[in-house]
C-alpha positions in Angstrom: 135.5 205.8 160.5 136.3 202.3 161.6 138.0 202.2 165.0 141.3 200.4 165.3 142.2 198.7 168.5 144.7 201.2 169.9 143.1 203.7 172.3 144.2 207.3 172.9 143.0 210.3 174.8 143.4 212.8 172.0 142.4 213.4 168.5 145.3 214.1 166.1 146.2 217.6 165.2 144.6 217.3 161.8 143.4 220.8 160.7 139.7 221.3 161.5 137.4 221.3 158.5 134.8 224.0 157.9 133.8 225.8 159.9 130.1 225.6 159.2 128.0 228.4 160.7 124.4 227.6 161.6 121.8 230.3 162.2 119.3 228.4 164.2 118.8 225.3 166.4 117.0 223.7 163.4 120.1 224.3 161.2 122.4 222.8 163.8 120.0 219.8 164.2 120.1 219.3 160.3 123.9 219.3 160.4 123.8 216.6 163.1 121.3 214.6 161.0 123.7 214.8 158.0 126.5 213.5 160.1 124.3 210.7 161.5 123.6 209.6 157.9 127.2 208.6 157.4 127.9 207.1 160.8 128.1 203.3 161.3 128.3 201.1 164.3 131.8 201.4 165.8 132.1 205.1 165.0 133.0 207.5 167.9 132.1 211.2 167.8 133.6 213.6 170.4 131.6 216.8 171.1 133.6 219.7 172.4 132.3 223.2 173.5 131.3 225.3 176.5 128.4 224.5 178.8 125.1 225.3 177.0 126.6 225.4 173.5 124.3 222.6 172.3 126.3 219.4 172.6 123.4 217.3 173.9 121.0 219.0 171.4 123.4 217.9 168.6 123.4 214.3 170.0 119.6 214.3 170.3 119.2 215.2 166.6 121.8 212.7 165.5 120.3 210.0 167.7 116.8 210.6 166.3 118.3 210.3 162.7 119.8 207.0 163.8 116.3 205.7 164.8 116.3 206.5 168.5 112.8 207.2 169.7 112.0 209.0 173.0 114.0 211.5 175.0 117.8 211.7 174.7 119.1 213.4 177.8 122.5 214.5 179.1 124.3 211.7 180.8 126.2 214.1 183.1 125.2 212.2 186.3 124.9 208.7 184.8 128.1 209.1 182.7 126.8 206.7 180.0 123.4 206.1 178.4 122.5 203.5 175.7 119.6 203.9 173.3 118.1 201.5 170.9 117.7 202.6 167.3 118.4 201.3 163.8 122.0 201.5 165.1 122.4 201.5 168.9 123.6 204.8 170.2 125.8 205.3 173.3 126.0 208.8 174.8 128.9 209.4 177.2 129.6 212.5 179.3 133.0 213.0 181.0 132.2 216.4 182.5 132.2 215.1 186.1 135.1 212.7 185.7 138.8 213.0 186.3 141.0 210.8 184.2 139.3 207.4 183.9 141.7 204.5 184.7 141.7 200.9 185.8 138.3 199.2 186.6 136.4 202.4 185.8 137.9 202.5 182.4 137.1 198.8 181.8 133.4 199.5 182.8 133.1 202.4 180.4 135.1 200.6 177.6 132.2 198.0 177.6 129.9 200.9 176.5 132.3 201.9 173.7 131.7 198.7 171.7 131.7 197.9 168.0 127.9 197.6 168.0 127.0 201.2 168.6 127.6 204.8 167.4 129.2 206.6 170.4 128.8 210.3 171.2 131.2 211.5 173.9 130.7 214.9 175.5 133.7 216.3 177.5 135.9 213.6 176.0 139.0 214.8 177.9 137.4 213.3 181.1 137.1 209.9 179.5 140.8 209.3 179.2 141.9 206.1 177.4 138.3 204.8 177.1 138.0 206.4 173.6 139.8 204.9 170.6 142.3 206.9 168.7 140.3 207.0 165.5 137.3 209.2 166.0 135.6 212.3 164.7 135.6 215.6 166.6 132.8 218.1 166.5 133.6 221.5 168.1 130.6 223.8 168.8 131.1 227.5 169.5 128.3 229.9 170.5 128.1 233.0 168.3 125.1 234.6 170.1 121.4 233.9 169.9 120.9 230.6 168.1 124.0 230.9 165.9 126.7 228.3 166.2 130.1 227.8 164.6 130.7 224.0 164.0 134.2 222.7 163.3 135.0 219.1 162.4 138.3 217.2 162.6 139.3 213.6 162.4 142.0 211.4 163.6 142.2 209.1 160.6 142.1 209.4 156.8 138.8 207.7 156.4 137.1 209.9 159.0 138.7 213.0 157.4 137.3 212.1 154.0 133.8 211.9 155.6 134.3 215.2 157.3 135.4 217.0 154.1 132.3 215.7 152.3 130.0 216.7 155.1 131.5 220.2 155.3 131.3 220.6 151.5 127.6 219.7 151.6 126.9 222.0 154.5 127.6 225.4 152.9 125.0 228.1 153.7 121.8 227.2 152.0 122.6 223.5 151.7 121.5 222.6 155.3 117.9 223.4 154.4 118.2 221.7 151.0 118.5 224.9 149.0 121.5 226.0 147.0 122.8 229.6 147.0 123.3 229.4 143.3 119.6 229.3 142.3 116.8 226.9 141.8 118.8 224.8 139.4 121.4 224.1 142.1 124.1 225.8 140.1 124.1 223.3 137.2 
């Protein structure tokens, strides 16, 4: 998921992969941890979904898997938060922003560096700050603790990562168990 220089405000129309249905907050957190395992500095992940669907919870689990210790909170008012971990993590939130341009875009662009994994909630408010090559995670509330998670990507390398993640996240695989029995279907 290397990020090329060109920046854009939208992910390509690549067909979303999945979806993966999670049945609990713990399942959703495990999915975030699986994603974190394949992320590298310079990767950008957009998080899309209604208020309260679990975007910050997803980021919190992924950040912990990347070695961030301590609380990871929503950056709604701060817009950007940086956390130290094995890989630095930047958490952006465009909810309260209009299109970001000019000096404001330059300030935020400094946070979207090659040295960190970037998670962006409400990416449409971040305008041209985000690069064209990025991963998109869409969360949908299905009632209770159930979520539907869809992944899409703007570039072939990210898409390959997404396909692998989705294939490994079938029901029963999130908790390390296979549906095909104790031998894992072999």
